[in-house]
N, C-alpha and C positions, 0 to 999 in steps of 0.2 A: 165269700166276699162278693159284693154286687158287681154287675157288669154294665158297661156303657152300651150304647146302640151298636157301635162298630164291633165290640167284643162279642155281643150276642149274635150278630149276623155271621161273623167268621166262625163262631162256635157251631152254629147250625150247619154251615156248609162243611166244616171239618168233621162233624159227627162226634165232637168231644169238646169239653170246655177249653178255651184258649184265653190267654192273657196278653197284655202289651209285650211286644218283643218276640212273641212266638212266630215261627215260620210255619206256614201252612200251604199245602198244594190242594187247590179246590177248583171245582167247575164254576164257571160264571154263568149268570142267567141270560145275559145278552151282550153282544159285541157290536158296537157301532164303528165301522171301519171306513174312515174318510179317505179322500183322494190325496191327502198330504203324505201319509206314511204307508198306506196299503200297497201301492205299486211296488215299493221297495221290498215289502214282505213277500209279495207274489214272486218277484224275481228271485229272491233267496230260496223259496220253496221249489220253484221250477228248476233252478240250477242244481239243487240238491236232490231232485227227484222224489220229494216227499209227498205223501198223499194228504188230501184234505179230509180230516176225520171229524171235525166239529159238527154237532147237530145243526143242520141248516136252519132250523127254527130259531136258533139262538144267535143268528148272524145276519147282518145286512151291510152291503157295500153302499156308501153314500158319496156321491159326487156333488160337492157343495162349495169347495174353496175356489177352485180355478175355473169358474164358469161365468161368462163365456171364456173359452180357452184363448190364450194370447200367444202361444208358441207351440212349436212342433213337439217339444219334449212332453209338455203336459197333455197335449192331444193324444199322444201315443200312450201315456200312462192311463188315460181314460179308456183307450181301446183295450189295454191289458186287463183292466178291471171288468169291463163289459164282457170280454171273452171268457174269463174265468167264471164269472157269474153265470153265464149261459152254460158252460161246460159242466159246472158243479151244482147247478140248480140252487144258486145262492140268490137271495133277494137283492135286487139292484134298485136303488133310488137314484135315478139319473139327474143330471144337472137341471136346475130350474125348478126343482120341487121344494127346495128350502135347505136350511142348515141342519145338520144331523142332530145337534143338541136340542133343537125344537121338534124335529121329526120323530125321533125315537120315543119320546113321551106321547106325542100325538098318535103314534101307531100302536099304543098300548103295550110297548115293549119294556117299559120301566115301571116296576111295581114295588110297593113297600116290602122291606125285608130282603130284597135282592142285592146281588152284586152285579153291577152293570159297568162295563168299561168302554172307553172310546179312544180312538187314536188322535186325540186332541187334548190340549191341556185343560180346557174348560169343561171336561167331562164331570167335574164336580157338580155341574148343573143338576144332575139327576137326584142329588141328595134332597132336593126340595120335596120329593115324593117318598121320603122316608127310606131312601135307597143308599147303599154305599156305592157312590159313583166315583170311578177312579180313571185317571188318564194313563195310557200305555203308549209305548213306542213300537217301532217296526219289529224289533226282536221278540218282544212280548206277543205281538200279533202272530208271528210265525209259530210260537209255542201253542197259542190258542187254536189256530187253524189246523194244526197237525195233531193236537192231543185233546183239545177241548178243555184243558185245565191250565191254571197259572199259579205261580207261587206269590204269596204275599207275606209281608211282615206286619203283624197286627199293630196298628198305629196307636200312639197315645191319643187321648181325647182331651179336648178343650170345650168347656161349656160357656156359651155366651147368652146371657139373659137380656133380652131387649124389652124393657118395660116402657110404659107410657104409650101415648098415641102420637102419630106424626101430625105436625101442623100443616095447614093448607100450603101447597107449593113445595112441600118436602116429600120425597118418595123413597122407595126402597133402594134406588141407586145411590141416593145421598147417604143412606145407612151403611151400605157396604163400602162406599168411598171413605166414610168416617172411620170404619173399622180398619181398612187397609192403611190409612194414615196413622191410626193409633198403634197398630201392631207392627207396621213395616212390611216390606215385601217378603221377609223370611220369618215373621213373627209366629206363624203357625206351621212351620216346616214339619212335615211328616206327622201332622196331627189330624185326627178326624174331629172337625168342629161340629158340635151340636148346638143348634139354635133353638131357643125357647123364649117364651114371654108373651105379654099382652100385645105388643106391637106385631109380632108374627101372627098371632091368632086373628088379627084384624086385616091381614094382608090377603090379597087374591093370590092364586097360584102363579099368575104372571109375575107379580111382584116378588114372590118367594124364589122363583127361578133365578131372578136377577141376583139376589144375594148369594145363593149357592154357586151360581156361575162364576162370579168374581172372587169367591173365597180362595180360588187357586192363586190369585194375585197377592195373597199374603202367605203363600206357601202351603195351604191346606192340602192334605192327601184326599180328604173327603169333606163334604159340608152337608150335614144331615139335619133334617127337621122331622119332628114327630108328625104322624098322620092324625088328621082330625076331620071334621065334617067338610071343610073346604077341600081337603084331599079326596075324600070319598065322592063328593059331587063332581069334581073334575075328572075322576076316573070312570064315572058312569058313562056307558056307551062306548068307551074306548077299549074295554077288555071284558072277556067272560072268564078269564083265568082267576081262580080264587087266590086271595092274598091275605097275609096276616101282618098287621102293623107291629112295629118293634119300638118299645119304650125302654129307657134306661132304668136300672134298679135305683131305689132311693139312696142306697149306700154305695153307688158306683164311685170309682176313684177317677179324678180328673187331674191332669197335669196343671191346669190353670182354670180359674173361673173369672169371668168378666161380666160386669154389670154396666149397661148403658141405658140411660133414660132418654128415649127417643123424642120425648116431648120438647126437649131443649135443642134438638138438632136443627140446622139451617141448611139450605141448599149448598152443596159442596162441588168443587171441581178438583181434578187431578191435573196439575200444571206440568208442562214439559220439564224433563223428559223421563219422569218416573211415575209409576202408578201410585206410589206411596207419597208423592209430593202433593199432598192434599191440603187445600185451603178453602175457607168459606168463599162463596161466589162473590161476595162483596169486595174481596181483596183482588179479584181479577176483573171486576166490572169495568167496562169502558175499553177493554182490549179489543182492537178492531179485528174482525174475522173476515176471511175470504170464502170460507166453506163451512157447512154444517151438515150433520147426518144423523138420522134416527134409523138404526138398522142393527144388524148382526144378531148372534145367538144371545147376546146380553139384553138387548132392548129392541128387538124387531118384532115383539109380540103385539097382539091386538090392543091391549091396554095402553101400550106405549104409543101406538099410532093415534089412538083416541085422545090421549093427553096432548100430543102435538097439534092435532086438528082442533081441539078446543081453544087453543091459544091463537091459532092462525085463521080461524073461520072468518071469512069476509075481509081478510087482510092480505097483504102481499109481503113477501120477504124483502129485506132491504136491497136496494140496488147494489150490484157488485158482489152479492153473496150467492154462491152455488149451494142449493139445499137438496140433499139426497135423502130419499126415503126407501128403505129396503124391507118389505114384509118378510118375516122369517120363514114362512112356508106358504104353500099354495092355499091351504085352509085359511090362514090368516089373510092372505091376499083376497080371497073370495069374500070372506066376511067383511073385510074393510071396504070392498066394493059395494056390497049389499047395504052396508050402513051409511054409505056416502062419505066415508072417511077419506078414501083416496081422491075422490072428486074435490073435496075441500082442500086437501093438501096440494093437489094439482093446480087448482085455481089460485092457490097462494104462491105458486111458482116452483113447487117441488118437482124434482126429476125422480120419477118412480122407477125403481130398479126391479129386476127379476128376483124372485125368492131365492135366497142363498146367503152366503156369508157377507156379500156386498163390501163396501169400503171398510176394510179392517186391517189386513196384513199385507206385507210387501208382495207376496206371491200372487195376490189376486189381481193387482194392477188395475183396479177400478178407482176412479176419482183421485188420482195421484195429485200431489201438491207441487207447486213451483217453489223455487228458492225464496225463503223468507215468508212464505204464505202461512196463514194460521187457520186451523180448523177446530171446531168444537163438535164432539161426537158422543153419542150415547153408545159407545163401544167399550172395550175392556182394556186396551193397552195403548200407551202413548210413547213408547220408546223412540229414541232418535232413529229415523229411517223407517219406522213402522209403516208409513204410507208410501214408501218407495223413494223418499227424498230426505236425506240426512240433514238438509238445510231448511226443513220445514218444522212447524210447531203444532203439536196436538194437545188439546185440552179434552178431558173426559168429564161428562156431566150427565144429568138425568135428561130424559126426553123433554121435560118441561123447560129446563134451562137451555137446552139446545134450540128448541122452538122459539123461545123468547129472544135468544141471541140472534137467530136467523132473522127475526122480525126487526130487530133494532140495528143490526149490522155490527154490533159489539157484544162482548160477553155481558149478559144481563141477568139480573135477579128475577126469577119467574114468579115470585110471590105477589107481584102487582096484578097478576092475571087470575088470582084465585080469591 
């Protein structure tokens, strides 16, 4: 019987054929340990007196969520990470360098055919590189740090074929929002989602990362794309490690197959207070906003900043709108400076943030909203209280929709700008 991509990857790691539902204990190729859950794991290890045994080449500590620090607790958590990194010769990517989900691929630590885990729910991002990217918690990180291995239950697979070509003003963020709305927040629970089709083949890596990133918001365990020339070109210069792409067998078994003709898609938004509360932008158009942001591990990439700058070039954001821009890494920040993108956005009235997670979750405490305020963001979640205030309202959209909305002061359809 044929195998899916996930089954093949887990079989290679286990050294034997495995199928859906099998339990395996296998080494992982890389661990991206962020400052949300890593300090708790460190405390557990130190209290238990356990040694750190993982291969240091397969691990990096990344401080990205709570930068700049806003309280003593998080400052001391960072001290804990820095101290252990120095003591154990662990790679430390300190605050201000970017968000881990962007940094790990940039560092060449995510390659086709691998298993890569991260201590954050959006670790599905790595699947865009033909990788099984899985999110883990503090207890799993303890196991990895002390043994170098982790247990997995081989997930069911779902195959989504994205046919057609996106129309002007419609982007990969609109595709994944459409899918989250279609399947619901639990529609892909414990599935490895395989993406394929003409639409994917015409997308950049930046665009593909966005789709894999937000697949977790429909419950996906992993979100995997096949490797092609776009993948190979993106990896050039980032790694000298040989890698082998993984494709599914023609007779692989899937729990579900979905067909979406992307040529019919329109700009979408996720309205408060659920990610799967997805509607066409036209249904939200005219909603007054107080804030807008293009940033985070979902849409803080260079292509996203380019899109926003193309809409705002020579213009100013509407009066009364706070517009935040957060490059996802120092590499993106530097290239955005070199291309004049940040200058364009700055002249348009943007507030440029340091590379990192930026306005996204409650713990970051950046760009918090007041009671009754509305923000539209190219981020990944809009739960009540996500931005630190349960009385505020968060809409999710593409960088194009966010930029067009910032320009007009209300939620706006970006297609007029393309």
